[in-house]
C-alpha positions as a Markdown table, in Angstrom:
| # | Residue | x | y | z |
|---|---|---|---|---|
| 1 | Met | -55.6 | -67.2 | -136.6 |
| 2 | Ala | -58.8 | -66.5 | -134.7 |
| 3 | Lys | -60.5 | -69.5 | -136.6 |
| 4 | Asp | -57.6 | -71.8 | -135.5 |
| 5 | Leu | -57.8 | -70.5 | -131.9 |
| 6 | Ala | -61.4 | -71.7 | -131.8 |
| 7 | Ala | -60.5 | -75.0 | -133.4 |
| 8 | His | -57.7 | -75.7 | -130.9 |
| 9 | Arg | -59.7 | -74.6 | -127.8 |
| 10 | Thr | -61.2 | -77.4 | -125.7 |
| 11 | Pro | -64.7 | -76.4 | -124.4 |
| 12 | Gly | -64.3 | -74.8 | -121.0 |
| 13 | Val | -60.6 | -74.0 | -121.4 |
| 14 | Lys | -59.6 | -70.4 | -121.5 |
| 15 | Val | -57.4 | -68.9 | -124.2 |
| 16 | Phe | -54.9 | -66.2 | -123.5 |
| 17 | Pro | -54.5 | -63.8 | -126.5 |
| 18 | Thr | -52.3 | -60.7 | -126.5 |
| 19 | His | -54.9 | -58.7 | -128.3 |
| 20 | Pro | -58.7 | -58.6 | -127.6 |
| 21 | Ser | -59.6 | -59.0 | -131.2 |
| 22 | Tyr | -58.4 | -62.6 | -131.2 |
| 23 | Gly | -60.9 | -63.5 | -128.6 |
| 24 | Leu | -63.7 | -61.4 | -130.0 |
| 25 | Arg | -63.4 | -63.1 | -133.4 |
| 26 | Cys | -63.4 | -66.7 | -132.0 |
| 27 | Trp | -66.8 | -67.0 | -130.5 |
| 28 | Thr | -70.3 | -65.9 | -131.3 |
| 29 | Arg | -70.9 | -64.1 | -128.0 |
| 30 | Pro | -68.1 | -61.5 | -128.1 |
| 31 | Leu | -69.7 | -59.4 | -125.3 |
| 32 | Arg | -69.1 | -62.3 | -122.8 |
| 33 | Pro | -65.5 | -63.2 | -123.5 |
| 34 | Arg | -64.6 | -63.9 | -119.9 |
| 35 | Asn | -66.1 | -67.3 | -120.2 |
| 36 | Val | -63.6 | -68.3 | -122.8 |
| 37 | Tyr | -60.4 | -66.2 | -122.7 |
| 38 | Cys | -58.2 | -64.2 | -120.5 |
| 39 | Asp | -56.7 | -61.1 | -122.2 |
| 40 | Leu | -53.0 | -60.4 | -121.8 |
| 41 | Trp | -53.3 | -57.1 | -123.7 |
| 42 | Leu | -51.3 | -54.3 | -122.1 |
| 43 | Arg | -50.0 | -56.5 | -119.3 |
| 44 | Pro | -46.2 | -56.1 | -118.7 |
| 45 | Gly | -44.6 | -59.3 | -120.0 |
| 46 | Ile | -45.6 | -62.8 | -119.3 |
| 47 | Glu | -44.9 | -65.4 | -116.6 |
| 48 | Arg | -45.6 | -69.2 | -116.8 |
| 49 | Arg | -48.1 | -69.0 | -114.0 |
| 50 | Gln | -50.2 | -66.6 | -116.0 |
| 51 | Val | -50.9 | -69.3 | -118.5 |
| 52 | Pro | -51.9 | -72.7 | -116.9 |
| 53 | Asp | -51.0 | -76.0 | -118.5 |
| 54 | Arg | -52.8 | -77.0 | -121.8 |
| 55 | Arg | -54.0 | -73.5 | -122.4 |
| 56 | Pro | -53.7 | -71.9 | -125.9 |
| 57 | Leu | -51.8 | -68.7 | -126.2 |
| 58 | Gly | -52.3 | -66.4 | -129.2 |
| 59 | Leu | -49.5 | -63.9 | -129.9 |
| 60 | Gly | -49.2 | -61.2 | -132.5 |
| 61 | Phe | -45.6 | -60.1 | -133.2 |
| 62 | Gln | -44.5 | -57.4 | -133.3 |
| 63 | Leu | -47.4 | -55.0 | -132.4 |
| 64 | Gly | -45.8 | -52.7 | -129.9 |
| 65 | Ser | -48.0 | -52.3 | -126.9 |
| 66 | Asn | -50.6 | -54.6 | -128.4 |
| 67 | Glu | -48.3 | -57.6 | -128.0 |
| 68 | Ala | -48.5 | -57.4 | -124.2 |
| 69 | Gly | -44.8 | -56.6 | -124.0 |
| 70 | Ile | -43.9 | -60.2 | -124.9 |
| 71 | Lys | -41.0 | -60.8 | -127.2 |
| 72 | Leu | -41.2 | -63.8 | -129.6 |
| 73 | Glu | -37.8 | -65.1 | -128.7 |
| 74 | Gln | -38.9 | -65.2 | -125.0 |
| 75 | Ile | -41.6 | -67.8 | -125.9 |
| 76 | Leu | -39.6 | -69.7 | -128.5 |
| 77 | Asn | -36.8 | -70.2 | -126.0 |
| 78 | Asp | -39.1 | -71.4 | -123.3 |
| 79 | Asn | -39.7 | -75.2 | -123.5 |
| 80 | Ser | -42.9 | -74.9 | -121.5 |
| 81 | Phe | -44.7 | -73.6 | -124.7 |
| 82 | Ser | -45.4 | -75.7 | -127.8 |
| 83 | Val | -46.0 | -74.1 | -131.2 |
| 84 | Leu | -49.4 | -75.0 | -132.7 |
| 85 | Glu | -49.6 | -72.7 | -135.7 |
| 86 | Ile | -47.6 | -70.0 | -137.5 |
| 87 | Tyr | -49.0 | -67.4 | -139.7 |
| 88 | Glu | -47.3 | -65.1 | -142.2 |
| 89 | Pro | -49.3 | -62.3 | -144.0 |
| 90 | Arg | -49.7 | -62.6 | -147.8 |
| 91 | Glu | -47.9 | -59.3 | -148.2 |
| 92 | Gly | -45.2 | -58.9 | -145.6 |
| 93 | Tyr | -44.3 | -55.7 | -143.8 |
| 94 | Arg | -42.5 | -54.4 | -140.8 |
| 95 | Val | -44.2 | -52.8 | -137.8 |
| 96 | Leu | -43.0 | -51.0 | -134.6 |
| 97 | Gly | -39.4 | -51.5 | -133.9 |
| 98 | Gly | -38.7 | -52.7 | -137.4 |
| 99 | Tyr | -39.9 | -56.2 | -136.7 |
| 100 | Pro | -41.6 | -58.3 | -139.4 |
| 101 | Tyr | -45.3 | -58.8 | -138.7 |
| 102 | Glu | -46.0 | -62.4 | -137.6 |
| 103 | Leu | -48.6 | -64.4 | -135.7 |
| 104 | Phe | -48.0 | -67.4 | -133.5 |
| 105 | Leu | -50.3 | -69.8 | -131.7 |
| 106 | Phe | -48.8 | -71.6 | -128.8 |
| 107 | Glu | -50.0 | -74.0 | -126.2 |
| 108 | Arg | -48.8 | -74.2 | -122.6 |
| 109 | Arg | -47.3 | -77.7 | -123.1 |
| 110 | Asn | -43.7 | -78.8 | -122.8 |
| 111 | Ala | -41.8 | -79.1 | -126.1 |
| 112 | Val | -38.2 | -79.2 | -127.4 |
| 113 | Arg | -37.4 | -77.2 | -130.5 |
| 114 | Thr | -34.1 | -77.8 | -132.3 |
| 115 | Phe | -32.6 | -76.9 | -135.7 |
| 116 | Thr | -30.1 | -78.1 | -138.2 |
| 117 | Thr | -28.3 | -75.6 | -140.5 |
| 118 | Glu | -27.7 | -76.1 | -144.2 |
| 119 | Thr | -24.9 | -73.8 | -145.4 |
| 120 | Leu | -25.6 | -73.3 | -149.1 |
| 121 | Ile | -23.3 | -70.3 | -149.7 |
| 122 | Trp | -20.6 | -69.2 | -147.3 |
| 123 | Asn | -18.5 | -66.0 | -147.8 |
| 124 | Gly | -19.2 | -66.1 | -151.6 |
| 125 | Thr | -18.4 | -69.8 | -152.1 |
| 126 | Val | -21.2 | -72.2 | -153.0 |
| 127 | Leu | -21.0 | -75.2 | -150.7 |
| 128 | Gly | -24.5 | -76.8 | -151.0 |
| 129 | His | -27.1 | -77.5 | -153.7 |
| 130 | Ile | -28.9 | -74.3 | -154.5 |
| 131 | Asp | -30.4 | -73.3 | -157.8 |
| 132 | Tyr | -29.5 | -69.7 | -158.7 |
| 133 | Arg | -28.8 | -67.4 | -161.5 |
| 134 | Ala | -26.2 | -64.6 | -161.2 |
| 135 | Asp | -25.5 | -62.1 | -163.9 |
| 136 | Arg | -21.9 | -61.4 | -162.9 |
| 137 | Leu | -19.1 | -59.1 | -164.0 |
| 138 | Gln | -15.4 | -59.5 | -163.4 |
| 139 | Cys | -14.7 | -57.9 | -160.0 |
| 140 | Pro | -11.6 | -55.7 | -159.5 |
| 141 | Glu | -10.8 | -57.9 | -156.5 |
| 142 | Asp | -10.2 | -61.3 | -158.0 |
| 143 | Glu | -11.4 | -63.2 | -154.9 |
| 144 | Pro | -14.4 | -65.6 | -154.5 |
| 145 | Arg | -16.0 | -63.6 | -151.7 |
| 146 | Tyr | -16.8 | -60.7 | -154.1 |
| 147 | Trp | -19.8 | -61.0 | -156.5 |
| 148 | Cys | -20.1 | -58.1 | -158.9 |
| 149 | Leu | -23.5 | -58.0 | -160.6 |
| 150 | Lys | -24.6 | -56.5 | -163.9 |
| 151 | Gly | -27.1 | -53.7 | -164.2 |
| 152 | Gly | -30.2 | -55.7 | -165.0 |
| 153 | Glu | -33.5 | -55.6 | -163.1 |
| 154 | Phe | -33.1 | -59.1 | -161.6 |
| 155 | Pro | -29.4 | -59.8 | -161.6 |
| 156 | Leu | -29.4 | -62.4 | -158.8 |
| 157 | Glu | -32.1 | -65.0 | -158.2 |
| 158 | Phe | -32.3 | -68.1 | -155.9 |
| 159 | Thr | -34.9 | -70.3 | -157.5 |
| 160 | Asn | -36.8 | -73.5 | -156.6 |
| 161 | Leu | -35.9 | -73.1 | -153.0 |
| 162 | Pro | -37.1 | -76.1 | -150.9 |
| 163 | Val | -40.1 | -75.7 | -148.5 |
| 164 | Pro | -40.1 | -77.1 | -145.0 |
| 165 | Ala | -40.0 | -80.9 | -145.0 |
| 166 | Thr | -43.0 | -82.9 | -143.8 |
| 167 | Gly | -43.1 | -82.8 | -140.0 |
| 168 | Asp | -40.8 | -79.8 | -139.7 |
| 169 | Leu | -42.0 | -76.8 | -137.8 |
| 170 | Tyr | -40.6 | -74.1 | -140.1 |
| 171 | Asp | -37.6 | -73.1 | -142.1 |
| 172 | Glu | -35.6 | -69.9 | -141.4 |
| 173 | Trp | -33.8 | -68.4 | -144.4 |
| 174 | Ile | -30.9 | -66.2 | -143.5 |
| 175 | Ile | -29.0 | -64.2 | -146.2 |
| 176 | Ser | -26.2 | -61.8 | -145.5 |
| 177 | Ala | -23.7 | -59.7 | -147.4 |
| 178 | Lys | -22.0 | -56.3 | -147.6 |
| 179 | Val | -23.6 | -54.3 | -150.4 |
| 180 | Thr | -21.9 | -51.6 | -152.4 |
| 181 | Cys | -24.2 | -49.7 | -154.8 |
| 182 | Asn | -24.6 | -46.1 | -156.0 |
| 183 | Gln | -26.1 | -43.8 | -153.5 |
| 184 | Gly | -29.8 | -43.3 | -154.1 |
| 185 | Ser | -30.1 | -46.3 | -156.4 |
| 186 | Pro | -33.3 | -48.2 | -155.4 |
| 187 | Leu | -32.5 | -51.8 | -154.6 |
| 188 | Ala | -34.7 | -54.4 | -152.8 |
| 189 | Phe | -34.5 | -58.0 | -151.6 |
| 190 | Val | -37.6 | -60.1 | -152.2 |
| 191 | Leu | -39.1 | -63.4 | -151.0 |
| 192 | Lys | -41.9 | -64.7 | -153.2 |
| 193 | Gln | -44.0 | -67.8 | -153.0 |
| 194 | Ala | -46.6 | -69.1 | -155.5 |
| 195 | Gln | -48.9 | -72.0 | -155.8 |
| 196 | Glu | -50.5 | -73.0 | -159.1 |
| 197 | Gly | -49.4 | -69.8 | -160.7 |
| 198 | Gln | -50.9 | -67.6 | -158.0 |
| 199 | Asp | -48.7 | -65.6 | -155.6 |
| 200 | Ile | -49.4 | -66.5 | -152.0 |
| 201 | Arg | -46.7 | -64.5 | -150.2 |
| 202 | Tyr | -44.6 | -61.5 | -151.1 |
| 203 | Tyr | -42.1 | -59.8 | -148.7 |
| 204 | Gln | -39.8 | -57.0 | -149.8 |
| 205 | Gln | -36.9 | -55.5 | -147.9 |
| 206 | Glu | -35.1 | -52.3 | -149.0 |
| 207 | Val | -31.4 | -52.6 | -149.4 |
| 208 | Gln | -28.8 | -49.9 | -148.9 |
| 209 | Asn | -25.1 | -49.5 | -148.9 |
| 210 | Gly | -23.6 | -51.5 | -146.1 |
| 211 | Asp | -24.4 | -54.7 | -144.3 |
| 212 | Leu | -27.5 | -56.7 | -145.5 |
| 213 | Leu | -29.2 | -59.2 | -143.2 |
| 214 | Phe | -32.3 | -60.9 | -144.5 |
| 215 | Ser | -34.0 | -63.4 | -142.1 |
| 216 | Arg | -37.5 | -64.8 | -142.7 |
| 217 | Arg | -39.4 | -67.7 | -141.3 |
| 218 | Val | -41.3 | -70.0 | -143.7 |
| 219 | Pro | -44.0 | -72.2 | -142.1 |
| 220 | Ala | -45.2 | -75.5 | -143.6 |
| 221 | Leu | -46.3 | -75.2 | -147.2 |
| 222 | Lys | -47.5 | -77.5 | -150.0 |
| 223 | Thr | -44.7 | -79.3 | -151.6 |
| 224 | Thr | -45.7 | -77.8 | -155.0 |
| 225 | Thr | -45.0 | -74.3 | -153.7 |
| 226 | Val | -42.6 | -72.3 | -155.9 |
| 227 | Gln | -40.3 | -70.3 | -153.6 |
| 228 | Thr | -37.9 | -67.6 | -154.9 |
| 229 | Ile | -35.6 | -65.1 | -153.3 |
| 230 | Tyr | -34.1 | -62.4 | -155.5 |
| 231 | Phe | -32.7 | -58.9 | -155.8 |
| 232 | Trp | -34.9 | -56.3 | -157.5 |
| 233 | Asn | -32.6 | -53.7 | -159.0 |
| 234 | Met | -34.9 | -50.9 | -160.0 |
| 235 | Ser | -32.1 | -48.5 | -161.1 |
| 236 | His | -30.6 | -51.2 | -163.4 |
| 237 | Glu | -27.2 | -50.1 | -162.2 |
| 238 | Pro | -24.4 | -52.5 | -161.4 |
| 239 | Phe | -23.7 | -53.3 | -157.7 |
| 240 | Ser | -21.5 | -55.7 | -155.8 |
| 241 | Leu | -21.7 | -58.1 | -152.8 |
| 242 | Glu | -18.9 | -59.0 | -150.4 |
| 243 | Gly | -19.1 | -62.3 | -148.6 |
| 244 | Pro | -22.7 | -63.4 | -149.6 |
| 245 | Thr | -23.9 | -66.1 | -147.3 |
| 246 | Val | -27.1 | -68.2 | -147.6 |
| 247 | Leu | -28.2 | -70.4 | -144.7 |
| 248 | Arg | -31.3 | -72.6 | -144.3 |
| 249 | Lys | -32.2 | -73.4 | -140.6 |
| 250 | Arg | -34.6 | -76.3 | -140.4 |
| 251 | Trp | -36.6 | -76.1 | -137.2 |
| 252 | Thr | -38.3 | -79.1 | -135.6 |
| 253 | Gln | -40.4 | -79.6 | -132.5 |
| 254 | Arg | -41.1 | -82.7 | -130.3 |
| 255 | Pro | -42.8 | -83.3 | -127.0 |
| 256 | Ala | -40.5 | -82.9 | -124.0 |
């Protein structure tokens, strides 16, 4: 991100990062950062007047006090900021507050962000085109909203998932269900991406009895990227899903 901050910065224009390391990594004279950036670190929240027009804003989410008290939704819902870049770590993890670690680069420039929703599976019924493999058992409840899965290691996989279309800002994959499994049985939900046989991103979320909500942003990728979301059933014991739902939100951005 620091490299792109430097690339987007116009000479003489200050950058506003939420952590000093962004500014220190961008320029060769780190001991004189005042010439090029204004640090928002540890300041309470953000106001538009703090970041003048056409100024880049580097934000790390969610880093507790290191994010300058700014919430990602606050900026994404503000049409006076335009998204320049989005970064997801190769191996995803959660930080303070249980938030996924993400990095965003904005510019103080008016923009409109909108989305369309593709409903692929709703309450257990497949409605759209989605490649998947489900090793299912006959459920006691003979209703479509119940999916009973066998005791294999990978009993449910969504494969060949599309990446963001050219010109789109990012995709947001949202998967929900009510999970019933044996207490103490290790179960995880995984998002994996690969290019030319090499993994480029891996995000794992533990699953327990009760409501599952999996929501991850996917920035622009090569069209050849192989994207998969699946259950990793480490105990190899059967489990069931009630009302599995899979949504793909396709986010776009245009100048205001």
